[in-house]
Each structure stands twice: as structure tokens, then as C-alpha cells.
Backbone as CSV, one residue per row, in Angstrom:
resi,resn,N_x,N_y,N_z,CA_x,CA_y,CA_z,C_x,C_y,C_z
1,MET,-127.865,-283.107,-45.483,-127.287,-282.747,-43.902,-126.011,-282.310,-44.043
2,SER,-125.971,-280.829,-43.448,-124.857,-280.074,-43.699,-123.471,-280.858,-42.678
3,ALA,-122.402,-280.139,-43.371,-121.176,-280.518,-42.497,-121.255,-280.545,-40.984
4,PHE,-121.904,-279.668,-40.380,-121.899,-279.258,-38.995,-122.706,-280.285,-38.466
5,THR,-123.847,-280.793,-38.870,-124.835,-281.816,-38.411,-124.254,-282.866,-38.049
6,ASN,-123.176,-283.505,-39.105,-122.948,-284.585,-38.928,-121.699,-284.820,-38.070
7,GLY,-120.999,-283.693,-37.454,-120.023,-283.950,-36.619,-118.727,-283.359,-37.094
8,ARG,-118.514,-283.807,-38.449,-117.033,-283.432,-39.089,-116.745,-282.106,-38.939
9,GLY,-117.708,-281.246,-39.286,-117.161,-279.839,-39.328,-117.167,-279.259,-37.900
10,LEU,-117.542,-279.693,-36.719,-117.354,-279.354,-35.551,-115.760,-279.778,-35.058
11,ARG,-115.519,-281.028,-35.565,-113.960,-281.575,-35.334,-113.081,-280.672,-36.136
12,TRP,-113.387,-280.240,-37.301,-112.375,-279.311,-37.878,-112.368,-277.904,-37.138
13,VAL,-113.446,-277.529,-36.733,-113.588,-276.129,-35.907,-112.649,-276.465,-34.724
14,ALA,-112.949,-277.496,-34.006,-112.019,-277.759,-32.515,-110.760,-277.846,-33.017
15,VAL,-110.294,-278.806,-33.918,-108.956,-278.714,-34.449,-108.199,-277.602,-34.767
16,GLY,-108.944,-276.541,-35.330,-108.332,-275.270,-35.656,-108.377,-274.459,-34.402
17,LEU,-109.230,-274.490,-33.709,-109.145,-273.654,-32.285,-108.144,-274.129,-31.500
18,LEU,-107.721,-275.607,-31.454,-106.551,-275.932,-30.582,-105.300,-275.559,-31.167
19,THR,-105.078,-275.656,-32.520,-103.832,-275.262,-33.215,-103.797,-274.034,-32.898
20,ALA,-104.747,-273.179,-33.023,-104.428,-271.481,-32.756,-104.226,-271.354,-31.546
21,GLY,-104.784,-271.977,-30.344,-104.463,-271.914,-29.213,-102.966,-272.180,-28.876
22,TRP,-102.414,-273.702,-29.596,-101.182,-273.764,-29.172,-100.102,-272.949,-29.781
23,LEU,-100.409,-272.301,-30.883,-99.678,-271.142,-31.501,-99.563,-269.860,-30.456
24,ILE,-100.748,-269.552,-29.968,-100.882,-268.294,-29.271,-99.959,-268.598,-27.948
25,CYS,-100.126,-269.672,-27.495,-99.222,-270.085,-25.927,-97.835,-270.360,-26.583
26,GLY,-97.382,-270.677,-27.714,-95.921,-270.571,-27.983,-95.467,-269.041,-28.238
27,ALA,-96.494,-268.098,-28.555,-95.929,-266.915,-28.646,-96.076,-266.289,-27.410
28,VAL,-96.946,-266.372,-26.633,-96.985,-266.069,-25.298,-95.767,-266.297,-24.291
29,GLN,-95.178,-267.844,-24.468,-93.980,-268.266,-23.861,-92.867,-267.612,-24.419
30,ALA,-92.709,-267.346,-25.659,-91.573,-266.791,-26.298,-91.473,-265.715,-25.581
31,GLN,-92.569,-264.792,-25.562,-92.458,-263.255,-24.924,-92.382,-263.187,-23.770
32,ASP,-92.625,-264.302,-22.750,-92.586,-264.583,-21.399,-90.929,-264.876,-21.086
33,SER,-90.224,-265.724,-21.980,-89.005,-266.034,-21.960,-87.972,-264.792,-22.279
34,LYS,-88.436,-263.961,-23.279,-87.668,-262.780,-23.474,-87.765,-261.851,-22.316
35,ALA,-88.759,-261.738,-21.854,-88.990,-260.828,-20.768,-88.290,-261.253,-19.579
36,VAL,-88.288,-262.777,-19.248,-87.350,-263.358,-17.936,-86.021,-263.129,-18.228
37,ASP,-85.474,-263.232,-19.526,-84.085,-263.153,-19.938,-83.501,-261.743,-19.896
38,ASP,-84.525,-260.902,-20.048,-84.274,-259.302,-19.984,-84.032,-259.102,-18.412
39,LEU,-85.055,-259.573,-17.668,-84.866,-259.451,-16.075,-83.504,-259.869,-15.811
40,MET,-83.231,-261.064,-16.396,-82.129,-261.906,-15.619,-80.598,-260.672,-16.062
41,ARG,-80.718,-260.295,-17.379,-79.653,-259.514,-17.798,-79.471,-258.507,-16.882
42,GLN,-80.868,-257.520,-16.672,-80.857,-256.484,-15.720,-80.312,-256.895,-14.228
43,ALA,-80.532,-257.885,-13.801,-80.195,-258.415,-12.418,-78.448,-258.633,-12.321
44,GLN,-78.089,-259.166,-13.321,-76.625,-259.299,-13.696,-75.998,-258.061,-13.713
45,SER,-76.580,-256.859,-14.396,-76.000,-255.770,-14.528,-75.924,-254.982,-13.132
46,GLN,-77.143,-255.186,-12.268,-76.995,-254.811,-10.916,-76.150,-255.307,-9.778
47,LEU,-75.915,-256.469,-10.086,-75.041,-257.266,-9.248,-73.585,-256.838,-9.593
48,GLN,-73.153,-256.549,-10.689,-71.786,-255.986,-11.235,-71.681,-254.620,-10.924
49,LYS,-72.861,-253.924,-10.634,-72.668,-252.467,-10.098,-72.731,-252.629,-8.417
50,GLY,-72.721,-253.619,-8.016,-72.770,-253.653,-6.458,-73.973,-253.325,-5.903
51,GLN,-75.475,-253.667,-6.565,-76.809,-253.517,-6.110,-77.249,-254.833,-6.053
52,PRO,-76.940,-255.648,-5.042,-77.504,-256.987,-4.934,-78.991,-257.082,-4.577
53,ARG,-79.434,-255.861,-3.790,-80.657,-255.912,-3.107,-81.590,-255.434,-4.453
54,ASP,-81.182,-254.756,-5.270,-82.044,-254.322,-6.615,-82.088,-255.652,-7.422
55,ALA,-80.892,-256.456,-7.427,-80.922,-257.542,-8.180,-81.856,-258.812,-7.579
56,GLU,-81.909,-258.877,-6.281,-82.734,-259.745,-5.777,-84.342,-259.200,-6.019
57,ASN,-84.692,-258.122,-6.122,-86.064,-257.805,-6.540,-86.412,-258.026,-7.928
58,THR,-85.388,-257.750,-8.877,-85.532,-257.879,-10.268,-85.723,-259.607,-10.305
59,LEU,-84.896,-260.364,-9.643,-85.121,-261.644,-9.978,-86.422,-262.323,-9.123
60,ARG,-86.932,-261.648,-8.321,-88.057,-262.053,-7.662,-89.149,-261.910,-8.830
61,LYS,-89.283,-261.065,-9.477,-90.156,-260.705,-10.672,-89.804,-261.842,-11.806
62,ALA,-88.531,-261.939,-12.179,-88.389,-263.063,-12.994,-88.764,-264.668,-12.726
63,ILE,-88.830,-264.916,-11.291,-88.867,-266.107,-10.558,-90.333,-266.334,-10.869
64,GLU,-91.128,-265.369,-10.425,-92.601,-265.321,-10.484,-93.045,-265.769,-11.898
65,MET,-92.253,-265.259,-12.845,-92.743,-265.533,-14.412,-92.273,-266.953,-14.763
66,ALA,-91.041,-267.428,-14.340,-90.575,-268.644,-14.862,-90.187,-269.325,-13.537
67,PRO,-91.014,-269.801,-12.729,-90.604,-270.544,-11.242,-89.837,-271.919,-11.541
68,ASN,-89.511,-272.334,-12.630,-88.772,-273.688,-13.094,-87.442,-273.342,-13.580
69,ARG,-86.934,-272.049,-13.639,-85.465,-271.849,-14.239,-84.527,-271.799,-13.129
70,GLY,-83.675,-272.818,-13.274,-82.945,-272.711,-11.934,-81.784,-271.816,-12.045
71,ASP,-81.340,-271.088,-13.168,-80.383,-270.066,-13.180,-81.045,-268.801,-12.527
72,LEU,-82.246,-268.746,-12.592,-82.508,-267.436,-11.650,-82.565,-267.794,-10.240
73,TYR,-82.660,-268.980,-9.679,-82.508,-269.211,-8.251,-80.982,-268.929,-8.015
74,MET,-80.161,-269.614,-8.957,-78.875,-269.271,-8.720,-78.264,-267.966,-8.668
75,LEU,-78.684,-266.973,-9.417,-78.440,-266.014,-9.496,-78.916,-264.685,-8.213
76,ARG,-80.172,-265.310,-7.669,-80.700,-264.750,-6.733,-80.005,-265.087,-5.438
77,SER,-79.611,-266.420,-5.287,-78.705,-266.818,-4.311,-77.328,-265.861,-3.995
78,ARG,-76.742,-265.686,-5.233,-75.674,-264.830,-5.419,-75.827,-263.669,-4.683
79,ALA,-77.136,-263.110,-5.317,-77.374,-261.599,-4.599,-77.830,-261.554,-3.133
80,ARG,-78.456,-262.572,-2.521,-78.728,-262.643,-1.468,-77.400,-263.081,-0.413
81,ASP,-76.602,-263.746,-1.093,-75.353,-264.126,-0.428,-74.326,-262.808,-0.105
82,SER,-74.500,-261.878,-1.032,-73.814,-260.603,-1.470,-74.248,-259.666,-0.272
83,SER,-75.728,-259.846,0.009,-76.582,-259.085,1.050,-76.189,-259.415,2.382
84,GLY,-75.661,-260.763,2.599,-75.546,-261.243,3.763,-76.945,-261.816,4.324
85,LYS,-77.771,-262.230,3.328,-78.893,-262.751,3.616,-78.763,-264.439,3.295
86,PHE,-77.799,-265.049,4.381,-77.166,-266.316,4.075,-78.588,-267.538,3.963
87,GLU,-79.345,-267.323,4.881,-80.559,-268.495,4.805,-80.989,-268.444,3.475
88,ALA,-81.417,-267.012,3.292,-82.187,-266.969,1.984,-81.509,-267.528,0.909
89,ALA,-80.325,-267.292,0.841,-79.394,-267.595,-0.131,-79.061,-269.239,-0.317
90,LEU,-79.101,-269.919,0.639,-79.292,-271.279,0.921,-80.431,-271.850,0.233
91,GLU,-81.669,-271.105,0.694,-82.862,-271.828,0.245,-82.832,-271.691,-1.460
92,ASP,-82.352,-270.634,-1.847,-82.271,-270.498,-3.420,-81.031,-271.469,-4.041
93,ALA,-79.923,-271.547,-3.277,-79.239,-272.640,-3.887,-79.562,-274.016,-3.823
94,ASN,-80.314,-274.276,-2.834,-81.034,-275.615,-2.695,-82.091,-275.882,-3.662
95,LYS,-82.871,-274.899,-4.148,-83.903,-274.941,-5.127,-83.135,-275.098,-6.473
96,TYR,-81.943,-274.539,-6.760,-81.225,-274.659,-8.007,-80.833,-275.942,-8.024
97,VAL,-80.111,-276.563,-7.074,-79.725,-278.093,-6.867,-81.009,-278.975,-7.322
98,GLU,-82.110,-278.614,-6.531,-83.347,-279.546,-6.875,-83.764,-279.494,-8.166
99,LEU,-83.658,-278.383,-9.246,-84.036,-278.271,-10.349,-83.151,-278.805,-11.366
100,GLU,-81.877,-278.641,-11.082,-80.662,-279.003,-11.988,-79.715,-279.786,-11.399
101,PRO,-80.245,-280.904,-10.704,-79.169,-281.770,-9.929,-77.980,-282.420,-10.814
102,SER,-77.827,-282.307,-12.028,-76.751,-282.814,-12.721,-75.950,-281.811,-13.259
103,ASP,-76.276,-280.631,-12.656,-75.357,-279.174,-13.142,-74.476,-278.925,-11.866
104,PRO,-73.007,-279.172,-12.282,-72.001,-279.080,-11.476,-71.924,-277.730,-10.757
105,TYR,-72.533,-276.572,-11.388,-72.602,-275.380,-10.755,-73.615,-274.970,-10.096
106,ALA,-74.768,-276.076,-10.093,-75.554,-275.872,-8.717,-74.770,-276.343,-7.483
107,TYR,-73.843,-277.162,-7.392,-73.291,-277.385,-6.308,-72.094,-276.441,-5.852
108,LEU,-71.762,-275.856,-6.967,-70.587,-274.843,-6.745,-71.005,-273.467,-5.990
109,ASN,-72.431,-273.333,-6.443,-73.117,-272.307,-6.167,-73.524,-272.440,-4.612
110,ARG,-74.030,-273.428,-4.309,-74.354,-273.734,-2.804,-73.150,-273.769,-2.095
111,SER,-72.082,-274.589,-2.571,-70.704,-274.400,-1.877,-70.307,-272.980,-1.340
112,ARG,-70.485,-272.109,-2.346,-69.964,-270.804,-2.045,-71.016,-270.349,-0.865
113,VAL,-72.146,-270.606,-0.939,-72.946,-269.938,0.183,-72.652,-270.562,1.592
114,PHE,-72.290,-272.225,1.349,-71.898,-272.670,2.692,-70.473,-272.100,3.372
115,VAL,-69.799,-271.726,2.444,-68.366,-271.098,2.908,-68.823,-269.921,3.290
116,SER,-69.857,-268.909,2.979,-70.008,-267.970,3.709,-70.741,-268.141,5.285
117,GLN,-71.186,-269.222,5.214,-71.895,-269.551,6.646,-70.876,-270.149,7.493
118,ASP,-69.484,-270.496,7.099,-68.558,-271.103,7.531,-68.825,-272.625,7.784
119,LYS,-69.621,-272.992,7.175,-70.004,-274.748,7.075,-69.059,-275.251,6.048
120,PHE,-67.992,-275.412,6.471,-66.702,-276.011,5.523,-67.040,-277.497,4.974
121,GLN,-67.561,-278.226,5.844,-67.868,-279.655,5.592,-68.791,-279.747,4.608
122,GLU,-69.838,-279.061,4.860,-70.771,-278.904,3.655,-70.314,-278.470,2.246
123,ALA,-69.661,-277.422,2.579,-69.189,-276.796,1.366,-68.131,-277.715,0.403
124,LEU,-67.341,-278.411,1.292,-66.421,-279.160,0.836,-67.254,-280.572,0.057
125,ALA,-68.216,-280.992,0.592,-69.019,-281.885,-0.020,-69.717,-281.497,-1.262
126,ASP,-70.128,-280.446,-1.321,-70.657,-279.767,-2.443,-69.742,-279.663,-3.713
127,ALA,-68.521,-279.196,-3.348,-67.409,-278.978,-4.222,-67.068,-280.423,-4.829
128,ASN,-66.979,-281.382,-3.788,-66.792,-282.905,-4.367,-67.712,-283.016,-5.410
129,LYS,-68.964,-282.846,-4.979,-70.148,-283.354,-5.973,-69.837,-282.811,-7.348
130,ALA,-69.363,-281.596,-7.384,-69.122,-280.595,-8.431,-68.056,-281.475,-9.321
131,ILE,-67.298,-281.800,-8.777,-65.955,-282.349,-9.427,-66.519,-283.734,-9.873
132,GLU,-67.025,-284.596,-9.034,-67.530,-285.770,-9.481,-68.445,-285.562,-10.738
133,LEU,-69.419,-284.632,-10.991,-70.152,-284.358,-12.027,-69.299,-284.011,-13.146
134,ASP,-68.601,-283.085,-13.048,-67.633,-282.757,-14.062,-66.119,-282.602,-13.918
135,PRO,-65.483,-283.795,-13.809,-64.003,-283.720,-13.432,-63.170,-282.977,-14.052
136,LYS,-63.512,-282.399,-15.375,-62.491,-281.657,-16.356,-62.777,-280.152,-16.059
137,GLU,-63.637,-279.669,-15.169,-64.018,-278.453,-14.997,-63.063,-277.802,-13.979
138,PRO,-62.369,-276.659,-14.226,-61.432,-276.462,-13.196,-62.024,-275.723,-11.967
139,ASP,-63.420,-274.912,-12.232,-64.015,-274.258,-11.333,-64.209,-275.317,-9.899
140,GLY,-64.438,-276.612,-10.077,-64.712,-277.280,-8.867,-63.485,-277.525,-8.169
141,TYR,-62.352,-277.580,-8.940,-60.809,-277.390,-8.014,-60.650,-276.215,-7.338
142,TYR,-60.873,-275.106,-8.244,-60.629,-273.893,-7.399,-61.451,-273.615,-6.255
143,ARG,-63.003,-274.029,-6.557,-63.661,-273.803,-5.211,-63.131,-274.738,-3.866
144,ARG,-62.677,-276.190,-4.199,-62.285,-276.923,-3.214,-60.942,-276.476,-2.751
145,SER,-60.075,-275.915,-3.350,-58.918,-275.215,-2.958,-59.217,-274.175,-2.052
146,ASP,-60.300,-273.093,-2.356,-60.706,-272.062,-1.407,-61.083,-272.435,-0.065
147,ILE,-61.872,-273.558,-0.131,-62.261,-274.266,0.937,-61.065,-274.922,1.930
148,TYR,-60.447,-275.638,1.213,-59.295,-276.313,2.004,-58.288,-274.960,2.593
149,ASN,-58.141,-273.938,1.792,-57.465,-272.791,2.438,-57.924,-272.386,3.627
150,GLU,-59.491,-272.187,3.637,-60.352,-271.775,4.946,-60.006,-272.887,5.999
151,MET,-60.044,-274.000,5.587,-59.687,-275.124,6.704,-58.386,-275.241,7.189
152,GLY,-57.502,-274.515,6.406,-56.002,-274.468,6.970,-55.330,-275.730,6.502
153,LYS,-55.974,-276.358,5.350,-55.057,-277.175,4.836,-54.472,-276.907,3.515
154,LYS,-53.507,-276.444,3.816,-52.665,-275.571,2.683,-52.168,-276.553,1.584
155,ALA,-51.836,-277.766,1.810,-50.965,-278.818,0.786,-52.207,-279.096,-0.086
156,GLU,-53.508,-279.515,0.464,-54.577,-279.922,-0.304,-54.945,-278.794,-1.083
157,ALA,-54.948,-277.559,-0.559,-55.379,-276.316,-1.211,-54.626,-276.271,-2.702
158,LYS,-52.950,-275.981,-2.362,-52.227,-276.079,-3.326,-52.415,-277.201,-4.369
159,ALA,-52.500,-278.312,-4.067,-52.633,-279.527,-5.051,-53.872,-279.267,-6.018
160,ASP,-55.020,-278.798,-5.420,-56.256,-278.500,-6.038,-56.169,-277.201,-7.028
161,GLU,-55.393,-276.266,-6.573,-55.060,-274.998,-7.354,-54.359,-275.299,-8.515
162,ASP,-53.185,-276.190,-8.470,-52.470,-276.737,-9.253,-53.298,-277.357,-10.378
163,LYS,-54.204,-278.616,-9.877,-55.089,-279.047,-10.890,-55.853,-278.304,-11.527
164,ALA,-56.579,-277.458,-11.031,-57.257,-276.454,-11.786,-56.642,-275.493,-12.937
165,GLU,-55.441,-275.356,-12.430,-54.703,-274.412,-13.459,-54.404,-275.251,-14.559
166,ALA,-53.984,-276.590,-14.223,-53.551,-277.546,-15.522,-54.983,-277.598,-16.413
167,LEU,-56.049,-277.779,-15.714,-57.247,-277.888,-16.560,-57.590,-276.908,-17.216
168,ALA,-57.350,-275.893,-16.792,-57.856,-274.350,-17.283,-56.661,-274.214,-18.762
169,LYS,-55.533,-274.898,-18.572,-54.752,-274.563,-19.864,-55.200,-275.431,-20.777
170,GLN,-56.000,-276.530,-20.951,-56.212,-277.381,-21.919,-57.301,-276.808,-22.707
């Protein structure tokens, strides 16, 4: 009786094919990840050059390739916010919060969009959430200071700015 007729050989062939498949999938994912990272760097460059619409288009491609990467939504949110597409920016900011609920920058990003929409209470709630998640990060206090300034609460704004500066020196 040959090895293939008793089933053992077929099992080894199947194991070999599965292993090869996993290796190929890993290589494809690595290539996709590099391509997505390259697109993200391109979009960052476009934003720095004042080309938010180009960045938005670049990020659309990246998101198609990696729909579960929160950082892509965050960056596209910034591009859309810069273009005055506030509702679309908010959708992306919400997606980032959904994908990364423990990342304080998700809330700081959404807070920025709320400020663009003059929704200061929502912006303040997100800044507070960011501070709650990472009370030693100065960016949360800087954001909240900006919001307080927009709301005309100068004393609160100054206190948060002082707190942010103290944390930044640590």
C-alpha cells in the first residue's frame, strides 16, 4: 500500500500546502502593509504642502487596502477638515475612535473637528476623554485650553496651558 492510499501522504501534502499558503499570505500582507505605509507618507507630504484634497484621494486608496487602520482615518479626517468637509471629517474621526477607543489621540482628533464645526461642548467632552486616558500627555491640555479660549473661558484656558507646558517640560 502506498503512502497516498493510506491517507498519510495526503495529510502531509495538505499540511505543506497550508504552510505555503500562510507564508504567501504573510508576504502579501507585508507588501500591502508597505504599500499602505507608503501611501500614508505620501498623504502626509501632500498635507504639509497644502494639498488636502490630494491627500484625501491618496488616503482613500490606502483605506481600501487596509480598512481597519485607524491612523489612516485620522489623517483623512485632518485632510477633510482642512478642505472644509466637516461632516466627512467627523465620519472619519468617529471611525478612528471606533477602531482605537483607548487612543487619546482619537479623541483629540475628533475634538479638533468639533471645534471646526463650532461644537464646543462636544469638543470639550473629547478633550476631557483624552486627558482621562492619558493625564500626563500635554496635548490634551493644550486642546482643552484652545477650546476654553474659543468659549471665552480665559482663566480655564490659562490653567490648562500652564499644565500642558509643565507636562511638556517633564
